C-alpha distance (Angstrom), angle and dihedral (degrees) to the residues before:
residue distance angle dihedral
M1 . . .
S2 3.80 . .
E3 3.82 91.5 .
S4 3.78 93.9 52.1
L5 3.76 119.0 115.1
G6 3.79 88.9 -143.1
R7 3.76 143.3 -65.9
L8 3.77 134.1 -65.6
C9 3.84 116.1 -151.5
I10 3.79 111.5 -166.2
V11 3.81 104.2 -162.0
L12 3.81 119.2 -170.2
H13 3.80 119.1 -170.7
A14 3.80 111.8 -155.9
H15 3.79 114.4 -165.2
L16 3.80 141.9 145.0
P17 3.80 125.1 168.7
H18 3.79 121.6 -113.8
V19 3.79 103.7 -71.9
L20 3.85 104.0 150.6
H21 3.78 110.4 115.8
H22 3.82 88.7 9.4
G23 3.79 107.6 99.5
D24 3.72 132.7 -59.4
S25 3.83 120.4 -130.0
P26 3.00 144.3 47.2
H27 3.81 82.6 5.2
G28 3.74 128.7 14.0
E29 3.79 130.4 42.4
T30 3.82 92.5 3.5
W31 3.82 88.6 69.8
L32 3.78 89.5 59.9
Y33 3.81 95.3 45.8
E34 3.82 91.6 49.2
A35 3.79 93.2 49.4
A36 3.85 91.7 47.5
A37 3.85 92.5 49.8
E38 3.77 99.1 38.5
T39 3.84 103.1 33.1
Y40 3.76 117.8 12.0
L41 3.83 99.1 45.6
P42 3.85 92.2 40.5
L43 3.80 89.8 50.9
L44 3.81 89.6 52.8
D45 3.79 87.8 48.9
L46 3.80 94.4 53.0
I47 3.84 91.4 46.1
G48 3.79 89.5 52.4
E49 3.81 93.4 45.1
V50 3.80 92.8 50.2
A51 3.81 92.2 46.9
L52 3.82 89.9 47.6
H53 3.81 88.6 59.2
K54 3.82 91.1 53.1
C55 3.81 92.3 -107.1
R56 3.80 123.6 124.5
P57 3.79 116.9 -130.2
A58 3.85 94.8 -161.8
L59 3.79 92.2 -166.4
T60 3.80 120.2 168.4
I61 3.80 108.5 -143.8
G62 3.78 128.9 -173.4
L63 3.80 114.6 -152.5
T64 3.78 106.8 -173.6
P65 3.82 115.2 -136.7
I66 3.79 93.4 -121.8
L67 3.83 88.3 53.5
L68 3.80 90.5 49.7
E69 3.81 90.9 50.7
Q70 3.73 90.2 55.4
L71 3.79 98.2 43.4
T72 3.86 90.2 54.5
H73 3.82 94.4 45.5
P74 3.80 116.2 110.5
R75 3.85 89.9 -132.9
F76 3.81 89.8 59.9
K77 3.76 93.8 48.8
Q78 3.78 93.8 48.7
G79 3.79 93.9 40.9
F80 3.80 94.2 46.5
V81 3.83 92.5 54.4
M82 3.81 89.3 51.0
Y83 3.85 90.5 46.8
L84 3.81 93.1 52.6
G85 3.80 90.4 48.1
E86 3.82 91.9 48.9
R87 3.85 91.0 49.5
A88 3.82 92.3 50.0
A89 3.83 90.0 47.3
R90 3.77 91.4 50.0
A91 3.77 90.6 50.8
E92 3.83 88.8 51.3
R93 3.84 90.6 52.2
D94 3.79 90.2 47.0
R95 3.76 90.7 52.5
A96 3.83 93.4 51.3
E97 3.81 89.6 48.7
F98 3.81 93.8 47.5
E99 3.82 89.8 48.8
S100 3.79 92.2 50.7
R101 3.81 87.7 56.7
G102 3.76 94.7 44.7
E103 3.79 93.0 -114.5
K104 3.84 96.8 145.4
H105 3.78 97.2 170.9
F106 3.82 93.8 52.4
A107 3.82 89.3 44.8
Y108 3.81 88.2 55.9
L109 3.79 91.3 50.4
A110 3.82 91.2 50.4
Q111 3.79 89.9 51.4
R112 3.86 88.4 52.0
W113 3.83 89.5 52.8
E114 3.79 91.7 49.8
N115 3.78 91.9 51.1
W116 3.81 91.4 44.4
Y117 3.79 95.5 53.6
Q118 3.77 90.4 45.6
R119 3.82 89.4 53.7
Q120 3.80 89.9 51.4
G121 3.80 90.1 52.6
A122 3.80 91.6 49.6
H123 3.82 90.0 48.7
F124 3.80 91.6 49.9
D125 3.80 90.9 52.0
R126 3.81 91.7 44.9
I127 3.86 92.0 59.7
G128 3.77 91.1 47.4
Q129 3.84 91.4 -105.1
D130 3.75 87.0 -72.0
I131 3.82 110.6 125.7
P132 3.84 95.3 167.5
G133 3.79 90.2 48.6
A134 3.78 90.8 52.5
F135 3.77 91.7 52.6
A136 3.86 89.9 46.6
A137 3.83 89.4 52.6
R138 3.84 90.8 53.0
S139 3.80 88.9 49.5
R140 3.81 92.1 52.1
E141 3.83 88.2 50.3
E142 3.85 85.7 54.8
H143 3.77 93.9 -119.9
I144 3.79 93.1 121.3
Q145 3.80 142.0 9.7
I146 3.87 120.5 -129.4
L147 3.77 119.1 -146.8
A148 3.73 124.5 -142.7
G149 3.84 120.3 -129.6
P150 3.80 143.8 -173.8
A151 3.80 114.1 -82.1
T152 3.78 103.7 -100.6
H153 3.86 103.5 10.5
P154 3.81 98.0 -101.4
Y155 3.78 124.9 -179.7
L156 3.78 92.4 -107.8
P157 3.85 102.0 -164.4
L158 3.81 91.9 61.1
L159 3.82 98.1 49.0
L160 3.81 109.4 111.8
H161 3.80 103.3 -135.1
D162 3.86 128.7 46.8
E163 3.81 85.6 -143.9
M164 3.80 88.8 61.3
I165 3.83 91.9 51.3
A166 3.77 90.3 48.8
A167 3.81 90.9 49.2
Q168 3.78 92.5 51.1
I169 3.79 89.3 53.3
R170 3.79 95.5 43.7
I171 3.81 93.8 47.5
G172 3.78 92.6 45.1
L173 3.85 91.1 50.1
A174 3.83 91.6 48.6
C175 3.82 90.1 50.3
G176 3.77 92.8 49.2
R177 3.79 93.0 49.6
R178 3.78 91.9 46.7
I179 3.82 92.5 53.1
L180 3.79 102.1 29.7
G181 3.78 101.8 27.9
D182 3.79 115.4 -158.8
A183 3.82 90.7 -11.2
V184 3.84 90.3 91.6
S185 3.83 109.4 100.9
S186 3.79 131.7 -148.7
G187 3.84 91.4 -101.4
V188 3.80 123.2 92.9
W189 3.83 131.2 -159.7
L190 3.77 110.4 -131.9
P191 3.79 106.7 -145.3
E192 3.82 110.9 -106.1
C193 3.90 85.5 -3.2
A194 3.77 83.6 -86.3
Y195 3.81 115.7 166.7
R196 3.80 137.3 177.1
P197 3.80 127.3 -174.2
G198 3.74 124.6 -140.5
V199 3.79 117.2 -85.0
S200 3.83 132.9 -172.3
N201 3.78 95.9 -138.4
R202 3.77 123.7 20.4
T203 3.82 129.8 168.7
P204 3.83 114.6 -145.9
P205 3.84 111.7 -107.3
V206 3.82 91.8 -123.1
L207 3.82 138.7 30.5
D208 3.79 92.6 26.1
G209 3.76 94.6 -105.6
P210 3.88 122.5 174.6
A211 3.77 118.6 -69.9
R212 3.79 115.5 -110.9
P213 3.83 142.1 161.1
R214 3.83 117.0 -76.8
T215 3.76 127.0 -159.4
G216 3.78 120.4 -124.2
L217 3.76 114.0 -106.7
E218 3.88 89.5 -124.8
T219 3.82 88.7 63.0
L220 3.81 93.3 50.5
I221 3.85 90.4 46.3
A222 3.79 93.2 49.1
G223 3.81 89.6 45.8
A224 3.80 87.5 63.4
G225 3.81 90.7 52.9
L226 3.81 95.5 -102.8
T227 3.78 122.2 135.2
H228 3.83 112.2 -166.8
F229 3.81 149.2 15.9
C230 3.83 139.8 178.2
V231 3.77 125.1 -104.6
D232 3.79 134.8 -179.5
S233 3.79 112.4 -87.4
Q234 3.85 93.2 -116.8
L235 3.83 89.6 68.8
V236 3.83 91.7 58.5
V237 3.84 91.9 40.8
G238 3.80 90.0 50.8
G239 3.82 94.6 39.4
E240 3.83 124.2 122.5
P241 3.83 111.6 -119.8
L242 3.81 109.7 -131.1
G243 3.77 106.0 168.6
T244 3.78 152.3 -42.2
M245 3.74 133.0 -103.6
K246 3.82 125.9 -134.1
G247 3.75 104.0 -177.6
E248 3.80 103.4 -49.2
R249 3.80 95.0 -25.6
F250 3.82 118.1 107.0
A251 3.79 119.1 -150.7
P252 3.85 120.8 -171.8
V253 3.77 118.5 -127.8
G254 3.79 132.8 -159.4
E255 3.82 129.6 -142.9
A256 3.79 90.7 -100.1
Q257 3.78 91.0 65.1
L258 3.78 90.9 65.4
H259 3.83 89.7 68.3
W260 3.81 96.2 58.7
D261 3.79 101.9 22.9
G262 3.83 94.7 70.3
H263 3.83 95.0 135.7
R264 3.76 89.9 73.3
G265 3.79 92.8 65.2
W266 3.80 97.3 -125.1
R267 3.85 111.2 -164.3
D268 3.76 90.4 2.5
P269 3.84 117.8 145.9
L270 3.79 89.0 -142.7
E271 3.80 92.2 61.8
P272 3.79 125.7 78.8
V273 3.80 114.3 -144.7
G274 3.77 140.1 -153.7
V275 3.83 109.0 -110.9
V276 3.79 124.5 -140.5
S277 3.74 135.9 152.1
E278 3.79 93.3 -150.5
P279 3.78 128.5 30.3
G280 3.82 112.2 -80.7
P281 3.83 143.2 86.8
P282 3.83 111.7 -42.9
R283 3.83 123.3 -120.4
C284 3.83 92.6 -171.1
F285 3.75 135.9 42.9
A286 3.88 135.2 -152.9
L287 3.71 127.2 -145.8
P288 3.85 112.0 -156.2
R289 3.78 119.0 -136.4
H290 3.80 108.0 -123.0
P291 3.83 107.6 -118.9
C292 3.77 100.1 -151.5
I293 3.75 96.9 43.4
S294 3.81 94.1 45.4
E295 3.83 91.7 46.3
Q296 3.80 90.3 66.4
V297 3.77 88.7 76.2
W298 3.82 102.7 21.6
S299 3.81 99.7 51.2
G300 3.80 116.4 101.7
T301 3.81 90.7 -152.6
I302 3.77 109.1 34.7
G303 3.86 98.0 19.2
Y304 3.77 118.8 122.7
P305 3.85 95.1 -121.7
G306 3.78 90.1 66.0
A307 3.80 94.2 65.3
G308 3.81 116.4 124.2
P309 3.83 101.2 -116.5
Y310 3.79 96.2 52.1
L311 3.80 122.6 100.3
D312 3.79 111.7 -88.0
F313 3.81 112.9 -121.3
H314 3.79 99.1 -156.7
R315 3.80 106.7 46.8
K316 3.82 110.9 80.1
Q317 3.78 133.6 173.5
S318 3.80 101.1 -103.2
D319 3.80 124.0 -39.4
G320 3.83 108.4 -22.6
G321 3.75 91.8 -10.1
L322 3.78 132.6 141.6
R323 3.80 126.5 -77.7
Y324 3.79 121.5 -107.2
H325 3.77 104.6 159.1
K326 3.79 136.4 79.5
V327 3.81 129.6 -131.1
T328 3.84 89.5 -104.1
D329 3.76 90.8 179.0
L330 3.75 135.5 -17.9
S331 3.79 90.2 -117.5
T332 3.81 95.1 47.5
P333 3.83 112.5 114.1
I334 3.76 110.9 -115.6
G335 3.83 91.8 -113.8
D336 3.77 91.7 56.0
K337 3.77 98.1 53.7
Q338 3.84 113.3 132.7
P339 3.81 125.2 -125.6
Y340 3.77 116.8 -80.6
A341 3.81 114.8 -107.0
P342 3.84 111.1 -164.0
E343 3.80 91.9 -167.7
D344 3.82 90.2 63.0
I345 3.84 96.7 58.9
H346 3.83 100.5 69.4
S347 3.81 95.2 73.5
K348 3.77 91.4 45.2
V349 3.89 93.0 50.3
Y350 3.82 88.0 48.1
E351 3.86 90.7 49.9
H352 3.77 91.8 49.3
T353 3.80 94.4 43.9
Q354 3.81 92.0 52.9
H355 3.85 91.2 45.6
F356 3.83 91.8 51.4
C357 3.77 95.2 45.7
R358 3.80 90.8 47.8
L359 3.80 92.8 51.5
V360 3.83 91.5 49.5
T361 3.80 92.0 47.4
E362 3.83 93.9 47.4
S363 3.80 92.0 46.9
L364 3.78 93.3 52.0
Q365 3.81 91.7 42.2
S366 3.78 91.7 54.2
H367 3.81 90.6 46.8
L368 3.77 92.0 50.9
A369 3.87 90.3 50.2
Q370 3.84 91.2 51.5
T371 3.81 99.8 41.9
G372 3.80 105.6 22.1
K373 3.79 91.6 -127.5
P374 3.79 137.0 87.3
G375 3.78 117.0 -94.9
V376 3.80 133.7 -142.5
C377 3.80 115.3 -123.4
V378 3.80 113.0 -163.6
A379 3.80 117.7 -161.7
A380 3.83 104.1 -172.7
F381 3.82 123.7 -178.4
D382 3.77 142.3 157.5
A383 3.80 102.3 -91.7
E384 3.83 90.8 -135.3
L385 3.87 88.6 67.7
F386 3.81 85.8 75.0
G387 3.80 111.5 70.6
H388 3.79 101.5 -11.3
W389 3.84 101.5 55.4
W390 3.85 94.7 16.0
F391 3.79 107.1 34.2
E392 3.81 93.3 -167.6
G393 3.83 92.1 47.5
P394 3.81 98.4 101.7
G395 3.81 89.8 52.0
F396 3.80 88.8 51.5
L397 3.82 91.6 51.7
R398 3.82 90.2 47.7
D399 3.82 91.8 53.3
V400 3.83 92.9 44.9
I401 3.77 89.5 55.5
F402 3.83 93.3 47.0
T403 3.80 92.3 44.2
L404 3.80 96.0 51.9
A405 3.79 92.1 43.3
H406 3.81 90.3 53.0
Q407 3.79 94.5 45.5
G408 3.83 91.9 49.2
K409 3.79 95.1 -158.3
V410 3.80 98.4 104.9
T411 3.80 124.3 44.8
L412 3.80 118.0 -137.4
A413 3.84 107.1 -138.5
T414 3.78 140.5 166.8
T415 3.80 117.0 -119.5
E416 3.77 90.6 -104.8
E417 3.74 91.6 53.6
A418 3.81 93.7 46.0
L419 3.82 91.4 54.8
R420 3.78 92.2 44.5
D421 3.80 93.9 50.0
S422 3.85 96.0 39.9
P423 3.85 107.0 28.2
P424 3.82 108.5 -162.1
D425 3.79 113.5 -115.2
R426 3.80 97.1 -170.9
V427 3.79 124.0 88.1
V428 3.80 117.3 -155.2
R429 3.81 141.0 177.2
L430 3.75 104.9 -136.1
P431 3.84 121.9 -150.3
E432 3.81 123.6 -128.1
G433 3.76 118.0 -82.2
S434 3.80 150.8 110.4
W435 3.80 141.1 -143.0
G436 3.77 89.7 -98.9
E437 3.82 126.0 110.7
H438 3.81 110.2 -60.1
G439 3.83 89.6 13.9
N440 3.77 92.4 -100.6
H441 3.89 139.8 87.9
S442 3.77 96.6 -81.7
V443 3.83 97.1 104.3
W444 3.78 88.8 61.8
L445 3.82 102.6 31.2
N446 3.78 114.4 43.8
D447 3.83 140.6 116.6
Q448 3.81 91.0 -71.7
T449 3.81 96.0 50.7
R450 3.81 105.8 30.3
W451 3.81 90.8 100.5
M452 3.77 89.3 58.4
W453 3.85 91.5 57.1
E454 3.77 90.9 46.2
I455 3.81 89.8 57.0
E456 3.80 91.8 42.9
H457 3.83 93.3 52.0
R458 3.81 92.7 47.7
A459 3.81 88.6 50.5
E460 3.76 92.5 50.5
N461 3.82 90.4 51.6
R462 3.79 91.1 49.2
L463 3.78 95.2 50.4
M464 3.79 92.5 46.5
K465 3.85 89.4 50.0
L466 3.78 94.1 49.5
L467 3.80 92.8 46.9
K468 3.82 87.3 58.9
E469 3.80 96.5 42.6
L470 3.83 108.4 36.4
P471 3.83 124.7 74.3
W472 3.86 95.7 -121.7
R473 3.76 95.0 143.4
T474 3.83 91.6 61.3
D475 3.77 103.6 26.0
T476 3.84 113.2 67.6
A477 3.83 95.4 -165.5
V478 3.83 91.4 52.5
R479 3.76 90.8 46.7
Q480 3.80 92.8 50.7
M481 3.80 92.1 52.4
L482 3.77 93.3 47.0
V483 3.75 89.9 50.2
R484 3.79 88.4 55.5
G485 3.78 90.6 48.9
A486 3.84 91.4 48.2
R487 3.79 90.5 50.1
E488 3.82 91.7 52.5
L489 3.81 91.0 48.0
L490 3.85 89.9 52.1
L491 3.80 90.6 50.7
L492 3.78 95.5 48.0
Q493 3.87 88.7 51.3
A494 3.82 91.5 65.8
S495 3.82 108.8 127.6
D496 3.82 87.4 -138.6
W497 3.82 95.1 79.4
P498 3.88 98.8 59.4
F499 3.81 88.8 38.0
V500 3.81 96.0 57.6
V501 3.81 90.2 44.0
H502 3.83 91.8 52.0
S503 3.76 95.7 41.7
K504 3.83 92.3 44.5
G505 3.76 88.0 -132.4
A506 3.83 95.0 129.1
V507 3.80 106.2 -9.5
D508 3.80 98.6 163.7
Y509 3.81 93.0 43.8
G510 3.87 92.0 49.4
I511 3.78 92.7 49.9
Q512 3.81 92.7 45.1
R513 3.78 92.8 49.7
F514 3.84 96.1 45.8
S515 3.81 92.2 45.1
G516 3.80 91.6 47.7
H517 3.83 93.2 54.6
A518 3.78 91.0 44.5
T519 3.82 90.7 52.3
R520 3.78 92.8 47.5
F521 3.80 90.5 47.9
D522 3.80 90.0 54.9
R523 3.82 91.5 49.3
A524 3.78 93.4 47.4
T525 3.78 95.2 49.6
A526 3.81 92.2 43.2
I527 3.84 91.0 53.6
A528 3.79 90.2 46.1
A529 3.81 90.9 55.0
K530 3.81 89.9 45.3
V531 3.80 92.1 52.3
A532 3.79 91.2 46.8
R533 3.86 88.0 56.7
G534 3.79 88.3 56.8
E535 3.83 95.1 -109.2
A536 3.76 119.7 144.0
M537 3.82 119.6 -114.8
S538 3.76 115.4 -108.4
R539 3.75 127.4 -132.6
L540 3.78 89.1 -102.7
D541 3.78 90.4 52.9
C542 3.81 89.6 55.1
V543 3.77 91.2 50.1
Q544 3.78 91.3 50.6
I545 3.80 91.7 49.3
A546 3.81 90.4 51.2
E547 3.78 89.3 51.9
M548 3.79 91.9 52.3
D549 3.78 92.8 49.3
A550 3.85 91.8 46.2
H551 3.79 94.4 51.6
D552 3.75 104.4 33.3
S553 3.85 110.9 32.4
V554 3.78 96.8 151.9
F555 3.80 134.4 121.0
G556 3.80 91.8 26.9
D557 3.79 90.5 177.8
L558 3.79 94.6 52.6
D559 3.86 109.2 154.9
L560 3.81 117.1 -155.4
E561 3.78 89.0 -152.2
A562 3.81 86.6 75.6
F563 3.83 87.6 72.5
V564 3.78 97.3 50.9
G565 3.79 105.0 40.0
T566 3.79 122.5 103.4
T567 3.79 116.4 -74.9
D568 3.83 93.2 -128.9
A569 3.74 102.2 55.4
C570 3.76 134.8 39.2
């Protein structure tokens, strides 16, 4: 360890919004089945393969609570088995069709797909159809670290009430512990890496409500017993240095110190920092995502997944069919893509593996020369990039792990281990921001999505008002209806809905889903108020309740106390 140039933390954030019972294809449950087959099972495979070869993957993996809820649901398990069978059968039909036309190479590819889906099915059965349980087992074996997360992946800085942010964190943590047990770590994934410091006077971003103090996210996170999160590097680079730590002693610093105290790595993307909104000892720490290293996969122009030999994501055999063509070139029209050749990918994966490991090594080497201490390089990605979007991605990750382990210059570490081995001694006030385009909130709050936030803020106000006014602690029927309303509010808060509207990836679906949860929230809270007045529920009320329960049966243990506790302690 002492000879290491530094540590590499590979952080994979696995998330999909609640899609069970909400459509099938092209959007809906198919998203979940694809991610399970192409990302989650392959990730488990690579973790197992690496461990089998006496090497430690040390991956940090975020499994969002709403994803965990879906992966443990009976409908997912039944539907996923049927999906894998349908995919294998489609590959078999494709093979017969290709053979009838004398297209031997395509017939060979179809056979590969048939075998591939059959292997995924066998893997799913082998782990008892329990994907979360398999990840939890790998965590207990200390091969990986699992991050906690807010319940439904909301864009936290734009939520109206601190109590709502605290509730999302509490409910998410309770869900993770219920499903994963003690495998949930002290780290948390902030959705979209979105952060907001505490302020003494903040005006809500919509509806022109009154300005009021807001608590820094680091305080709400620490209040739930969590210790660290990832941010985009520009937040650390643009942060305001407030002090240093020597043991448990906090010492304030001024701007002048930055010019002679270079060995500390101020504003360096290879240096985690203590996060506070006001000067003092930190209770929470931030690990910045390294921009250059992460760009190697993220970038649409220089990113590895865009290389010609790799499987093309977009071209499919007929509607919803399998993929048989390679990227060819980023400028190649989709109809001109060339046939995929699996034998050509190995050299390209090797090339990209070596390039990635060299960049990591050189970055940490340079940092060590400048500061005299090992750095922490965080490469954070959406997990679904590996396998789903970039079919060869899990193989790339596997080879990166093997290569770095063999070279012995860089230590693979989880985020918990990196902070334990290199405790940050700098304390910083971070600015607001995210890992979205422009580094701010504009991907989620803009002219196309402002109406969504207006509805969300009104819903927050209504729930908070009813929790104060209605007798939910003593009246079971009222409590059950408010639980339904709270569940719908959590679901409409998912950052996915404004994202797909802004990105134009699934505009109609995003609007439909957001509006559906908003409507069911209104119905649930109206019925709760009605019951509290002593009025009997109508037949229509019962139908509407049945609809809510059929579509949104998640967070069955949701506790309304999560919304009314203090914002500084769980």
